[in-house]
Backbone bond lengths (Angstrom), bond angles and torsions (degrees), N, CA, C in turn:
res aa  C-N    CA-C-N  psi(-1)  N-CA   C-N-CA  omega(-1)  CA-C   N-CA-C  phi
1 X - - - 1.467 - - 1.557 108.66 -
2 X 1.321 116.80 132.68 1.453 120.94 179.15 1.521 111.28 -72.85
3 X 1.342 115.45 162.08 1.459 120.65 178.92 1.537 111.13 -60.76
4 X 1.340 116.25 -35.38 1.471 119.37 178.32 1.521 111.09 -65.44
5 X 1.325 117.08 -41.74 1.467 121.49 178.33 1.522 111.11 -64.27
6 X 1.316 115.23 -40.12 1.502 119.44 178.44 1.510 108.95 -62.99
7 X 1.306 116.94 -44.83 1.470 120.45 179.78 1.492 113.02 -61.39
8 X 1.383 115.97 -40.93 1.467 119.46 178.38 1.515 109.86 -66.32
9 X 1.306 118.23 -38.97 1.466 120.70 180.00 1.540 110.63 -62.56
10 X 1.354 115.93 -43.45 1.446 120.85 177.99 1.523 112.00 -62.73
11 X 1.334 116.79 -40.89 1.440 120.98 178.03 1.533 110.28 -63.66
12 X 1.331 116.15 -38.05 1.449 120.57 179.94 1.528 110.27 -63.42
13 X 1.310 116.39 -44.61 1.480 121.55 179.84 1.539 109.47 -61.72
14 X 1.363 115.73 -44.17 1.460 119.15 179.11 1.522 111.98 -61.97
15 X 1.311 117.32 -43.86 1.473 119.58 179.40 1.546 113.05 -64.96
16 X 1.338 114.91 -40.96 1.488 119.35 176.46 1.497 110.33 -64.72
17 X 1.329 118.02 -43.28 1.463 120.61 -179.30 1.535 111.47 -64.81
18 X 1.323 117.87 -37.60 1.458 118.97 178.34 1.525 111.29 -68.98
19 X 1.317 117.64 -38.70 1.484 120.83 177.81 1.516 110.10 -67.04
20 X 1.358 116.62 -40.87 1.426 119.31 179.06 1.530 111.24 -65.78
21 X 1.338 116.24 -39.07 1.470 119.68 177.61 1.494 111.91 -61.08
22 X 1.339 117.39 -40.02 1.480 119.64 178.31 1.528 111.79 -64.39
23 X 1.360 115.78 -40.09 1.462 119.23 178.37 1.505 111.22 -65.29
24 X 1.340 117.87 -40.58 1.422 120.72 178.61 1.526 112.52 -67.13
25 X 1.307 116.31 -32.64 1.463 120.48 173.97 1.508 112.14 -60.80
26 X 1.352 115.96 -39.59 1.458 119.92 177.52 1.531 111.19 -68.33
27 X 1.321 116.41 -35.05 1.456 120.21 175.40 1.550 110.07 -62.74
28 X 1.305 115.05 -47.54 1.446 120.38 178.51 1.557 112.33 -57.69
29 X 1.324 115.96 -44.29 1.481 119.88 178.95 1.521 111.37 -65.69
30 X 1.340 116.91 -39.77 1.457 120.53 -177.66 1.553 110.51 -64.84
31 X 1.341 115.26 -42.56 1.454 119.24 179.50 1.523 110.30 -68.27
32 X 1.340 116.81 -35.30 1.454 121.78 177.57 1.509 114.96 -65.41
33 X 1.361 116.20 -21.22 1.474 119.94 176.44 1.511 110.89 -74.44
34 X 1.306 119.30 -16.60 1.462 123.36 -176.96 1.540 110.71 -110.50
35 X 1.319 116.74 -38.19 1.484 121.64 -177.95 1.510 106.59 -103.94
36 X 1.308 117.26 115.42 1.471 122.75 -172.85 1.542 111.47 -97.01
37 X 1.335 115.08 134.55 1.452 121.06 170.60 1.511 116.43 70.86
38 X 1.353 116.64 18.84 1.491 119.21 -177.10 1.521 108.10 -128.05
39 X 1.334 117.32 47.65 1.455 120.48 -175.07 1.525 112.90 -60.16
40 X 1.353 116.44 -41.78 1.464 118.90 -179.61 1.520 110.45 -67.52
41 X 1.322 118.03 -38.19 1.457 121.91 178.39 1.516 110.64 -63.97
42 X 1.345 116.85 -45.06 1.445 122.24 178.75 1.544 111.64 -60.06
43 X 1.325 115.56 -44.99 1.459 119.91 178.98 1.533 111.94 -62.08
44 X 1.338 115.47 -42.14 1.465 117.93 -178.30 1.496 111.42 -68.92
45 X 1.322 118.64 -34.71 1.454 121.67 176.90 1.541 110.64 -65.77
46 X 1.322 116.62 -43.40 1.459 120.78 178.10 1.536 109.95 -62.42
47 X 1.332 117.09 -44.41 1.451 122.60 179.90 1.524 110.34 -59.29
48 X 1.340 116.65 -41.18 1.466 120.47 -178.16 1.527 111.45 -60.91
49 X 1.327 116.08 -47.04 1.477 120.07 178.82 1.514 110.06 -68.79
50 X 1.325 117.92 -40.89 1.455 121.14 -179.80 1.531 111.58 -62.14
51 X 1.313 116.42 -32.96 1.471 119.76 178.06 1.521 112.70 -82.57
52 X 1.341 117.94 -1.54 1.443 121.81 176.40 1.487 114.64 81.79
53 X 1.355 118.47 23.92 1.446 121.19 -175.25 1.503 114.82 -119.14
54 X 1.329 115.77 -163.64 1.444 123.17 -178.86 1.516 108.89 -119.56
55 X 1.340 117.08 150.17 1.420 122.05 -176.04 1.534 111.36 -125.80
56 X 1.343 115.92 147.48 1.459 121.93 177.19 1.535 107.76 -118.68
57 X 1.350 113.82 112.83 1.459 119.00 179.41 1.518 110.06 -95.45
58 X 1.317 116.40 120.81 1.465 122.05 -175.05 1.517 110.07 -116.63
59 X 1.346 113.85 126.18 1.460 117.91 179.94 1.539 110.04 178.49
60 X 1.282 115.92 167.74 1.449 121.24 -179.62 1.529 110.52 -68.80
61 X 1.331 117.69 158.05 1.465 122.03 178.27 1.526 110.83 -58.84
62 X 1.325 117.22 146.22 1.459 120.84 174.21 1.507 115.29 87.87
63 X 1.343 119.24 14.56 1.455 122.75 -179.33 1.496 112.64 -104.50
64 X 1.326 118.18 21.37 1.464 125.28 174.19 1.526 114.50 67.98
65 X 1.341 116.91 26.67 1.459 119.44 178.21 1.533 111.44 -64.47
66 X 1.310 115.19 -46.82 1.493 120.69 178.69 1.517 109.89 -63.37
67 X 1.316 115.60 -44.74 1.473 120.04 -178.82 1.508 110.52 -61.53
68 X 1.325 118.07 -37.17 1.468 121.62 176.81 1.486 111.41 -60.35
69 X 1.343 118.40 -46.72 1.440 121.79 -178.63 1.532 110.40 -62.74
70 X 1.358 117.24 -44.94 1.448 120.05 179.56 1.507 111.04 -60.37
71 X 1.317 117.21 -43.86 1.462 121.49 -178.05 1.523 111.50 -65.61
72 X 1.326 115.11 -41.53 1.460 120.26 -179.16 1.544 109.92 -64.23
73 X 1.305 117.59 -39.16 1.454 121.00 178.13 1.505 112.26 -60.45
74 X 1.326 115.75 -42.95 1.475 120.78 -178.13 1.545 109.37 -66.76
75 X 1.321 116.53 -49.34 1.460 119.62 -175.10 1.528 112.17 -65.56
76 X 1.351 117.15 -32.36 1.457 120.43 -179.50 1.530 112.83 -89.22
77 X 1.301 116.33 -0.12 1.474 120.04 177.63 1.512 114.08 68.96
78 X 1.328 118.16 37.24 1.433 122.36 -176.60 1.551 110.28 -105.21
79 X 1.323 114.23 142.36 1.474 120.35 171.29 1.513 107.33 -74.15
80 X 1.307 118.33 127.83 1.455 121.63 -172.80 1.514 110.16 -130.13
81 X 1.350 113.94 148.01 1.460 122.06 171.79 1.525 108.35 -136.67
82 X 1.311 114.64 158.01 1.449 119.94 -175.46 1.529 109.74 -124.42
83 X 1.335 115.42 137.34 1.450 121.18 173.80 1.530 107.96 -123.24
84 X 1.324 115.47 122.96 1.467 119.65 176.27 1.531 107.29 -90.48
85 X 1.332 115.74 112.17 1.473 119.63 -177.41 1.514 111.66 -77.97
86 X 1.290 116.11 128.60 1.477 123.70 178.50 1.499 108.89 -133.03
87 X 1.350 118.10 163.75 1.470 119.79 -178.41 1.535 114.69 -60.37
88 X 1.340 117.93 -23.85 1.470 118.86 -178.39 1.509 112.80 -98.36
89 X 1.329 118.13 8.04 1.461 121.39 178.12 1.521 110.80 -68.90
90 X 1.311 117.07 134.36 1.474 122.28 -178.94 1.530 110.54 -106.88
91 X 1.353 118.56 156.33 1.471 120.65 177.32 1.525 113.45 -53.57
92 X 1.317 116.99 -39.08 1.483 120.57 -178.77 1.538 110.64 -64.16
93 X 1.326 117.89 -26.04 1.441 121.50 178.07 1.524 112.36 -66.24
94 X 1.338 115.86 -22.14 1.485 122.68 179.58 1.500 111.69 -99.26
95 X 1.331 116.49 -48.00 1.450 121.03 -173.01 1.494 112.55 -83.44
96 X 1.307 118.65 -35.21 1.455 123.18 -172.00 1.509 110.24 111.34
97 X 1.314 117.76 177.89 1.459 122.00 -177.55 1.505 111.03 -155.18
98 X 1.329 114.68 166.51 1.472 120.54 178.08 1.530 108.27 -99.83
99 X 1.318 114.31 137.55 1.476 121.39 178.21 1.507 108.80 -118.30
100 X 1.314 114.86 146.48 1.475 120.98 179.16 1.554 109.36 -88.65
101 X 1.286 115.26 121.02 1.465 119.17 179.42 1.528 109.92 -117.40
102 X 1.345 114.44 151.98 1.455 119.51 179.29 1.519 108.10 -122.61
103 X 1.338 117.15 126.11 1.465 121.90 -179.44 1.534 109.87 -78.50
104 X 1.338 114.54 173.34 1.454 120.75 179.99 1.542 111.17 -60.89
105 X 1.337 116.20 -29.50 1.477 120.08 179.78 1.530 112.16 -81.82
106 X 1.323 116.04 -1.11 1.448 118.30 179.63 1.534 114.85 90.95
107 X 1.296 115.93 1.11 1.461 119.70 178.19 1.532 111.87 -77.73
108 X 1.301 116.22 132.72 1.469 119.97 -176.75 1.538 108.99 -105.68
109 X 1.330 115.95 142.92 1.439 120.18 177.57 1.550 108.20 -156.80
110 X 1.367 113.29 159.34 1.439 118.10 177.99 1.524 110.86 -93.62
111 X 1.335 115.30 141.94 1.457 120.37 176.61 1.524 107.99 -126.57
112 X 1.322 117.05 134.14 1.445 121.49 179.99 1.518 111.06 -84.60
113 X 1.295 117.32 127.07 1.504 122.76 175.94 1.493 105.30 -107.66
114 X 1.300 116.72 113.32 1.475 120.34 -177.87 1.529 112.29 -68.93
115 X 1.312 114.16 147.43 1.456 121.00 177.64 1.529 111.55 -92.05
116 X 1.299 116.69 -175.11 1.476 121.03 -176.95 1.514 114.05 -67.70
117 X 1.322 117.27 -12.86 1.468 119.76 179.84 1.519 112.48 -67.37
118 X 1.319 117.06 -17.76 1.449 122.36 -179.47 1.551 108.49 -83.26
119 X 1.323 113.92 77.73 1.466 122.79 178.07 1.528 106.71 -154.35
120 X 1.316 116.80 177.89 1.462 120.16 179.11 1.529 112.60 -89.85
121 X 1.306 116.90 -28.98 1.480 121.14 178.57 1.524 107.64 -137.26
122 X 1.329 115.69 108.82 1.461 120.17 179.49 1.549 108.37 -97.06
123 X 1.349 113.57 125.84 1.442 119.78 175.57 1.526 107.21 -95.69
124 X 1.320 116.48 107.88 1.459 121.25 177.25 1.495 108.25 -95.82
125 X 1.309 115.85 96.05 1.448 121.37 -171.35 1.523 111.63 -84.12
126 X 1.353 116.86 126.73 1.453 123.79 -176.97 1.522 111.19 51.57
127 X 1.312 114.14 57.17 1.458 121.34 -173.48 1.529 112.50 -59.28
128 X 1.324 117.08 -29.03 1.481 117.82 -176.22 1.500 113.60 -87.10
129 X 1.325 117.25 12.62 1.493 120.42 172.14 1.533 110.90 -93.84
130 X 1.315 117.71 -8.03 1.458 121.08 176.76 1.533 110.50 -89.71
131 X 1.313 116.39 163.81 1.471 119.91 178.99 1.524 111.05 -71.63
132 X 1.300 117.64 158.21 1.495 120.34 176.81 1.534 113.18 -54.27
133 X 1.331 117.04 -35.02 1.458 120.20 179.84 1.519 111.19 -59.97
134 X 1.308 115.38 -43.75 1.444 121.13 -178.22 1.547 110.84 -73.56
135 X 1.322 116.36 -39.39 1.449 119.85 177.32 1.523 110.34 -59.08
136 X 1.321 118.32 -39.34 1.433 122.17 -176.26 1.533 111.47 -70.15
137 X 1.335 117.72 -16.31 1.456 120.40 178.59 1.507 112.56 -64.45
138 X 1.318 115.66 -20.58 1.475 120.78 -179.33 1.533 111.37 -84.28
139 X 1.344 119.04 -15.69 1.439 121.35 -169.09 1.541 111.26 -59.55
140 X 1.319 117.39 -52.34 1.460 120.42 -176.82 1.519 110.37 -62.93
141 X 1.330 117.47 -43.39 1.439 121.46 179.88 1.507 113.60 -60.99
142 X 1.344 116.01 -44.16 1.466 119.72 -179.25 1.498 113.32 -66.77
143 X 1.291 118.33 -33.00 1.457 120.37 -176.23 1.525 112.00 -92.16
144 X 1.328 117.50 -43.92 1.445 122.15 -170.29 1.528 114.37 -104.34
145 X 1.323 118.24 -6.69 1.465 124.30 177.81 1.543 112.84 61.04
146 X 1.335 116.80 26.87 1.445 121.03 169.63 1.525 108.94 -150.78
147 X 1.320 115.99 164.88 1.469 121.19 177.83 1.532 108.39 -125.76
148 X 1.304 116.46 157.52 1.455 121.87 177.66 1.539 107.08 -123.80
149 X 1.309 115.63 121.55 1.450 123.06 -179.60 1.521 107.33 -126.65
150 X 1.321 116.24 124.25 1.493 121.68 -178.88 1.532 111.45 53.32
151 X 1.331 116.09 36.98 1.449 120.53 175.15 1.510 113.60 82.01
152 X 1.297 119.16 0.82 1.465 122.99 -177.65 1.527 108.31 -108.89
153 X 1.344 115.97 131.33 1.462 121.93 179.52 1.526 110.39 -85.60
154 X 1.353 114.45 134.57 1.452 120.60 179.72 1.543 107.61 -126.75
155 X 1.300 117.73 120.46 1.484 123.29 -179.03 1.525 108.82 -75.14
156 X 1.355 114.65 142.78 1.445 120.70 177.60 1.540 108.69 -90.98
157 X 1.347 116.50 157.07 1.494 117.76 177.50 1.533 111.52 -61.22
158 X 1.312 115.04 160.07 1.466 122.33 177.35 1.521 109.50 -117.14
159 X 1.321 118.83 134.05 1.467 126.42 -7.33 1.503 111.48 -73.49
160 X 1.327 117.27 164.12 1.467 122.37 177.01 1.516 108.61 -129.50
161 X 1.339 115.59 127.12 1.453 121.13 -179.75 1.540 109.83 -138.47
162 X 1.289 115.41 147.16 1.476 121.96 172.18 1.526 108.06 -117.27
163 X 1.311 115.46 123.27 1.465 121.41 171.38 1.522 104.81 -115.32
164 X 1.309 115.25 107.29 1.465 120.27 -176.31 1.519 110.66 -103.67
165 X 1.315 117.16 144.75 1.451 121.57 174.06 1.528 108.09 -106.42
166 X 1.298 116.13 144.92 1.457 120.54 -176.98 1.525 108.15 -138.93
167 X 1.332 114.94 134.37 1.457 119.90 172.97 1.500 109.75 -86.35
168 X 1.342 117.94 152.88 1.489 119.08 179.09 1.522 111.64 -54.13
169 X 1.322 115.73 143.83 1.463 120.86 -176.33 1.518 112.79 -63.97
170 X 1.326 117.75 -19.04 1.464 119.91 -179.16 1.508 112.12 -70.17
171 X 1.347 117.56 -16.12 1.454 119.55 -178.01 1.524 110.56 -76.57
172 X 1.320 117.27 154.18 1.437 121.91 -179.20 1.547 110.26 -70.88
173 X 1.342 114.29 149.53 1.467 119.20 175.62 1.504 114.51 76.79
174 X 1.349 118.47 23.79 1.453 121.04 178.55 1.508 110.95 -115.36
175 X 1.341 116.40 150.07 1.456 121.99 177.26 1.529 106.65 -121.12
176 X 1.349 116.51 136.39 1.471 117.86 177.05 1.530 111.57 -67.47
177 X 1.314 116.91 139.53 1.474 121.18 178.88 1.522 109.03 -70.20
178 X 1.351 117.05 144.82 1.477 118.57 176.30 1.541 110.70 -64.70
179 X 1.321 115.25 149.37 1.464 118.42 -178.61 1.505 111.38 -59.43
180 X 1.357 119.19 -36.10 1.436 121.76 -179.41 1.524 111.71 -63.39
181 X 1.330 115.90 -34.95 1.466 117.78 179.11 1.535 111.59 -78.26
182 X 1.330 116.58 -37.02 1.469 119.60 176.80 1.531 110.55 -56.65
183 X 1.345 115.27 -39.50 1.447 120.54 -176.79 1.534 111.50 -66.59
184 X 1.316 117.85 -21.45 1.461 121.84 178.75 1.545 112.04 -74.35
185 X 1.305 116.34 -19.11 1.448 119.75 178.82 1.540 108.86 -81.36
186 X 1.318 115.63 127.44 1.447 119.52 -176.95 1.524 110.71 -62.45
187 X 1.325 116.39 -39.89 1.466 121.06 177.50 1.488 112.08 -152.46
188 X 1.330 115.24 155.30 1.461 122.49 173.16 1.529 107.40 -100.42
189 X 1.316 115.33 121.00 1.450 120.89 -177.26 1.535 108.94 -105.59
190 X 1.325 116.03 109.02 1.460 120.31 -179.06 1.504 110.28 -83.35
191 X 1.340 116.13 129.24 1.459 121.32 -178.07 1.528 108.25 -110.29
192 X 1.326 116.83 115.92 1.444 122.46 -178.89 1.542 110.33 -102.98
193 X 1.318 114.58 174.00 1.461 119.67 175.49 1.515 111.37 -62.73
194 X 1.340 118.99 143.22 1.459 120.03 175.55 1.526 110.78 -71.02
195 X 1.338 116.01 159.13 1.449 120.18 176.06 1.539 109.82 -73.45
196 X 1.315 115.65 175.27 1.479 121.75 -174.05 1.521 111.72 -59.15
197 X 1.334 117.28 -48.84 1.447 121.88 -175.14 1.526 110.16 -66.14
198 X 1.334 116.81 -41.58 1.476 120.74 179.07 1.527 110.50 -63.35
199 X 1.361 115.84 -42.20 1.456 118.17 179.50 1.522 111.16 -67.99
200 X 1.289 117.69 -31.89 1.497 119.94 175.72 1.508 111.24 -64.28
201 X 1.360 116.08 -46.11 1.462 120.01 176.79 1.509 112.80 -60.15
202 X 1.333 114.68 -40.18 1.458 118.99 -179.09 1.506 112.23 -65.25
203 X 1.336 116.02 -44.00 1.469 120.72 -179.05 1.555 109.92 -60.63
204 X 1.343 116.55 -43.70 1.436 119.38 -179.74 1.513 113.60 -69.31
205 X 1.332 117.22 -36.00 1.461 121.33 -176.06 1.504 113.66 -77.68
206 X 1.354 117.84 -27.52 1.432 120.66 -172.59 1.523 117.08 -104.70
207 X 1.331 115.57 0.15 1.483 119.05 -179.83 1.512 112.85 -116.71
208 X 1.334 116.28 13.62 1.480 119.86 176.95 1.519 112.53 -91.75
209 X 1.306 114.33 -161.43 1.461 120.11 -178.16 1.505 111.43 -69.05
210 X 1.339 116.67 -39.02 1.434 120.59 -178.07 1.537 110.47 -138.06
211 X 1.325 115.64 157.27 1.477 121.34 179.04 1.508 108.40 -117.83
212 X 1.364 115.35 153.16 1.432 119.43 175.34 1.530 110.81 -66.77
213 X 1.316 115.90 134.63 1.478 120.45 178.04 1.522 107.66 -115.29
214 X 1.345 116.89 136.05 1.478 119.26 -178.53 1.508 111.80 -72.09
215 X 1.302 117.35 156.95 1.457 124.25 176.31 1.526 108.78 -118.32
216 X 1.320 118.01 150.81 1.483 120.31 177.76 1.550 110.39 -62.25
217 X 1.306 115.41 135.97 1.468 121.68 179.18 1.535 109.23 -106.98
218 X 1.324 117.08 -47.36 1.471 121.96 -178.62 1.547 108.55 -97.61
219 X 1.321 116.89 138.12 1.453 122.17 175.65 1.527 109.67 -87.19
220 X 1.327 115.81 170.05 1.462 121.43 -178.61 1.527 108.72 -56.51
221 X 1.296 116.10 133.55 1.485 121.69 177.25 1.527 113.34 88.88
222 X 1.336 119.38 -20.58 1.460 119.93 179.87 1.540 112.79 -69.30
223 X 1.326 115.64 -36.51 1.461 118.99 177.62 1.514 110.65 -64.22
224 X 1.337 117.73 -43.28 1.472 120.98 178.96 1.512 111.83 -64.20
225 X 1.332 115.96 -35.57 1.470 119.31 175.64 1.503 110.51 -64.92
226 X 1.343 116.32 -39.81 1.492 119.11 177.99 1.515 110.58 -67.06
227 X 1.343 116.82 -36.78 1.466 119.68 177.70 1.531 111.80 -64.21
228 X 1.337 116.03 -39.05 1.481 118.89 177.46 1.509 110.30 -67.32
229 X 1.336 116.68 -36.66 1.470 119.86 176.90 1.523 112.01 -62.86
230 X 1.331 118.14 -38.79 1.462 121.05 179.45 1.527 111.36 -56.34
231 X 1.324 116.09 -41.11 1.444 120.71 -177.90 1.552 112.81 -69.67
232 X 1.322 116.52 -17.22 1.452 121.29 -179.28 1.522 112.39 -91.15
233 X 1.347 118.01 -10.72 1.456 121.56 -176.09 1.545 107.88 -69.33
234 X 1.321 119.12 126.84 1.484 120.30 -177.19 1.549 110.49 -74.13
235 X 1.343 114.77 147.67 1.452 121.35 176.29 1.535 107.57 -123.56
236 X 1.301 115.89 126.79 1.483 120.40 -178.80 1.478 113.01 -67.92
237 X 1.329 115.62 155.90 1.469 122.50 -178.50 1.538 110.64 -60.65
238 X 1.329 115.91 -38.00 1.452 118.42 178.63 1.506 114.13 -61.77
239 X 1.304 117.14 -38.61 1.452 122.76 178.25 1.516 111.06 -69.45
240 X 1.337 117.07 -38.62 1.470 121.93 177.24 1.516 109.08 -62.37
241 X 1.316 116.66 -45.06 1.482 120.76 179.80 1.521 111.04 -63.45
242 X 1.344 117.73 -35.86 1.442 121.87 177.68 1.546 110.40 -62.45
243 X 1.335 114.88 -43.50 1.470 120.97 178.92 1.548 109.67 -59.94
244 X 1.306 116.42 -50.65 1.450 121.70 -178.95 1.507 111.56 -59.88
245 X 1.340 116.46 -42.01 1.464 121.45 -177.84 1.523 111.38 -62.09
246 X 1.343 116.88 -44.54 1.458 122.04 -179.79 1.541 111.03 -66.69
247 X 1.330 117.59 -49.55 1.459 121.52 -177.34 1.499 112.12 -64.00
248 X 1.341 117.28 -48.33 1.457 120.39 -176.00 1.534 111.95 -71.14
249 X 1.306 118.00 -27.05 1.477 120.10 175.98 1.506 112.80 -73.06
250 X 1.331 117.99 -12.87 1.472 121.55 179.33 1.514 112.93 -92.73
251 X 1.342 117.14 3.68 1.485 120.37 -178.39 1.529 109.55 -98.47
252 X 1.315 117.48 109.75 1.473 119.95 -177.01 1.508 112.10 -63.71
253 X 1.327 114.55 137.56 1.476 119.42 175.72 1.521 114.12 91.79
254 X 1.351 117.42 -12.30 1.472 118.40 179.31 1.522 111.05 -83.14
255 X 1.311 116.33 164.26 1.481 120.84 -178.13 1.510 111.37 -65.11
256 X 1.338 118.48 -28.40 1.458 121.96 -177.24 1.517 112.80 -95.78
257 X 1.321 116.99 3.62 1.463 121.23 -174.16 1.534 112.83 -65.41
258 X 1.296 117.05 140.17 1.427 122.74 170.37 1.537 108.25 -65.51
259 X 1.333 118.92 143.58 1.440 122.08 -179.00 1.530 110.80 -57.18
260 X 1.333 115.47 -44.52 1.471 119.73 -179.58 1.516 111.32 -62.96
261 X 1.349 117.25 -33.00 1.477 120.45 178.71 1.516 109.82 -67.27
262 X 1.319 117.72 -45.80 1.482 120.80 179.23 1.519 110.70 -62.26
263 X 1.310 117.34 -34.82 1.467 120.83 -175.90 1.511 111.55 -79.72
264 X 1.327 118.08 -34.33 1.464 120.65 -167.86 1.533 115.93 -119.50
265 X 1.341 118.34 -7.12 1.475 119.99 -176.15 1.531 110.36 -106.31
266 X 1.318 115.59 129.42 1.481 120.22 178.08 1.518 111.45 -78.37
267 X 1.319 117.11 -43.53 1.456 122.35 174.63 1.530 109.02 -150.43
268 X 1.334 114.62 145.39 1.460 118.83 -173.18 1.515 112.10 -114.36
269 X 1.338 116.44 -174.06 1.477 121.94 -174.98 1.538 112.06 -74.04
270 X 1.347 114.49 142.92 1.451 119.34 177.22 1.530 111.09 -94.89
271 X 1.337 117.77 -168.32 1.464 121.00 -179.03 1.513 114.80 -58.84
272 X 1.340 118.75 -24.82 1.449 119.97 178.85 1.535 111.56 -62.03
273 X 1.324 115.84 -29.14 1.469 119.41 176.50 1.511 111.67 -63.52
274 X 1.346 116.37 -42.06 1.466 120.28 177.59 1.521 110.00 -65.17
275 X 1.319 117.20 -41.73 1.468 120.30 178.08 1.510 110.64 -63.78
276 X 1.348 118.46 -39.78 1.423 122.28 177.79 1.554 112.31 -60.50
277 X 1.351 113.65 -43.55 1.474 117.84 176.19 1.514 111.96 -58.42
278 X 1.324 118.06 -45.12 1.443 121.52 -176.81 1.505 111.50 -62.83
279 X 1.327 116.40 -39.38 1.471 120.51 -178.37 1.544 111.03 -73.93
280 X 1.340 115.80 -44.65 1.448 120.46 -173.64 1.498 113.95 -74.72
281 X 1.321 119.13 -34.91 1.474 119.45 178.82 1.526 109.28 -66.69
282 X 1.335 118.17 -34.10 1.466 120.00 176.11 1.547 109.45 -66.53
283 X 1.343 116.15 -45.77 1.457 120.25 179.29 1.515 112.05 -60.73
284 X 1.327 116.50 -39.25 1.448 120.61 178.49 1.543 113.10 -65.09
285 X 1.303 113.41 -41.65 1.503 118.16 178.41 1.516 109.42 -63.59
286 X 1.315 118.71 -43.71 1.459 121.04 -179.54 1.490 112.27 -65.32
287 X 1.355 116.77 -40.15 1.450 121.89 179.10 1.519 111.60 -63.35
288 X 1.324 116.48 -31.97 1.471 121.30 -179.03 1.523 112.94 -95.30
289 X 1.367 115.38 9.67 1.468 117.89 174.73 1.505 115.46 79.20
290 X 1.362 116.76 20.60 1.455 120.19 177.94 1.519 109.64 -108.02
291 X 1.336 115.64 153.83 1.459 121.26 -176.90 1.530 114.44 -96.98
292 X 1.313 116.00 -3.71 1.468 119.49 177.36 1.515 110.78 -153.67
293 X 1.305 119.73 141.45 1.467 121.30 179.66 1.490 112.64 -78.80
294 X 1.314 115.67 162.60 1.490 122.44 -179.83 1.537 110.24 -130.52
295 X 1.318 115.50 176.62 1.481 120.96 177.11 1.553 109.64 -60.20
296 X 1.328 117.06 -30.91 1.473 119.81 -179.28 1.536 110.52 -60.43
297 X 1.363 116.31 -34.12 1.451 119.08 177.74 1.521 111.07 -66.03
298 X 1.318 115.89 -40.40 1.472 121.30 177.64 1.536 109.62 -60.94
299 X 1.337 116.08 -45.45 1.450 121.28 -179.48 1.545 111.11 -63.30
300 X 1.337 117.02 -44.33 1.437 122.31 -177.93 1.537 113.15 -65.66
301 X 1.336 116.48 -31.11 1.474 120.75 -175.03 1.504 113.72 -99.75
302 X 1.342 118.55 -2.23 1.463 120.30 -176.34 1.519 112.80 -59.51
303 X 1.321 117.70 -43.42 1.473 121.18 178.64 1.504 113.60 -60.28
304 X 1.364 119.33 -58.35 1.454 120.51 -178.31 1.529 113.01 -61.36
305 X 1.328 119.66 -30.22 1.457 120.33 -178.58 1.515 112.27 -82.09
306 X 1.311 119.51 -36.78 1.460 122.41 -172.10 1.535 113.77 -94.99
307 X 1.315 116.53 -23.53 1.483 119.18 -170.05 1.520 113.62 -58.31
308 X 1.336 116.92 -39.61 1.478 119.49 -178.25 1.535 112.45 -92.56
309 X 1.318 116.77 1.38 1.476 121.35 178.66 1.505 112.37 -107.09
310 X 1.307 118.85 13.62 1.465 124.29 -179.04 1.518 109.14 -135.39
311 X 1.310 117.73 151.57 1.446 121.57 175.88 1.523 109.70 -137.72
312 X 1.327 115.50 138.10 1.469 122.00 178.64 1.538 110.57 -76.86
313 X 1.295 117.15 148.81 1.485 120.53 174.23 1.547 109.17 -97.02
314 X 1.296 114.77 -178.39 1.479 119.94 -176.13 1.545 111.32 -65.61
315 X 1.332 115.48 -33.69 1.477 119.19 179.54 1.533 109.80 -62.58
316 X 1.343 117.15 -40.50 1.466 120.06 179.52 1.518 110.35 -62.59
317 X 1.316 116.99 -44.71 1.469 120.52 179.85 1.508 110.51 -63.03
318 X 1.342 116.61 -40.84 1.457 119.50 177.62 1.515 112.84 -63.29
319 X 1.337 117.47 -36.63 1.469 123.34 -178.18 1.537 110.73 -84.71
320 X 1.320 117.76 -6.55 1.480 119.70 -179.68 1.496 113.35 74.06
321 X 1.338 118.62 25.83 1.465 123.16 -179.05 1.521 108.60 -88.13
322 X 1.317 118.03 139.27 1.461 123.32 178.59 1.519 111.25 -108.77
323 X 1.313 116.90 160.86 1.490 121.08 178.26 1.518 110.24 -61.79
324 X 1.319 117.87 -40.25 1.455 120.06 -179.74 1.486 113.50 -60.95
325 X 1.341 116.87 -33.96 1.463 120.77 177.92 1.541 109.41 -69.98
326 X 1.334 117.28 -40.90 1.470 119.77 176.90 1.537 110.70 -61.72
327 X 1.358 115.81 -44.90 1.473 118.05 -178.68 1.525 111.00 -64.85
328 X 1.333 116.75 -36.94 1.474 119.88 177.37 1.519 111.20 -59.89
329 X 1.348 116.68 -38.53 1.465 120.19 178.05 1.514 112.17 -69.37
330 X 1.333 116.06 -34.85 1.485 121.60 176.43 1.508 110.23 -63.38
331 X 1.321 115.37 -44.15 1.460 119.88 -178.91 1.521 112.80 -63.30
332 X 1.310 115.87 -33.30 1.476 119.41 179.80 1.530 112.67 -62.07
333 X 1.328 117.61 -19.68 1.461 122.32 178.66 1.538 110.35 -65.08
334 X 1.325 118.83 -25.56 1.470 120.87 -174.55 1.527 111.65 -116.75
335 X 1.307 119.72 -1.62 1.441 119.91 -179.44 1.518 112.18 -73.06
């Protein structure tokens, strides 16, 4: 390829990235008209989908987690379905099942009836209220983008994302998610109470005669084009080294481990954490109108990416150490 062709290709990527950034800015504004005082949560949810992954929204009931997922699906132009997880929910209620049918001629055959997982954006509401058996039904779908029922493989629509909501584990009737499933979530998005002004706006906007309803911003295929663009965004060697330094320092017992990690962490993040960093820092840069990620993106996303991929040991609980404190010490390694 000639230097002129290379230059034209780079200009094309820049133009596409700028146009995509403007579209994503409109998505952010549209969601912000419905979800009040949760700008960081909205951005992280958009980044998760933009990076092609799944997100876990953690917070108390009534903080608009479900509303956020519904609004995001509309603005991004995604086909969405919702599953309310309960203790009696079975895997077949999510994946689908085969039924035996008899034709007019008396011939019997099985027909697969797809479950709600066959959509582009699955809202798994209160995922930790279902039994571990049902929670594990999502594992194959989240990782491999297909499900197997009665030995037959069924492909899921493209794109496919799971945005799950979770109540704090201290509440009654909740089951902790398996570590293998937690690792499938690109990031954990913590949803806190809104501030006073945001709650005031919310009260006024949602108790009147009518409420604002979101409109689609991206057309079919535009989100997938944006996701392909994210994978093309270059990441500098210095940023890659910063990712590896943070992730590997969080693994207890390794040569590169932070002393506090070895002392207080039972198990640390695996390679999926590094992959999550690479995808999400690109998505964050694009969402903020930048053409390349920086160390600041790594620092900003360390909490959401690592928090659900690490566990404290008994020594940490005895010393009163929290995961956020450990992550803050990890981040200082690259500041």
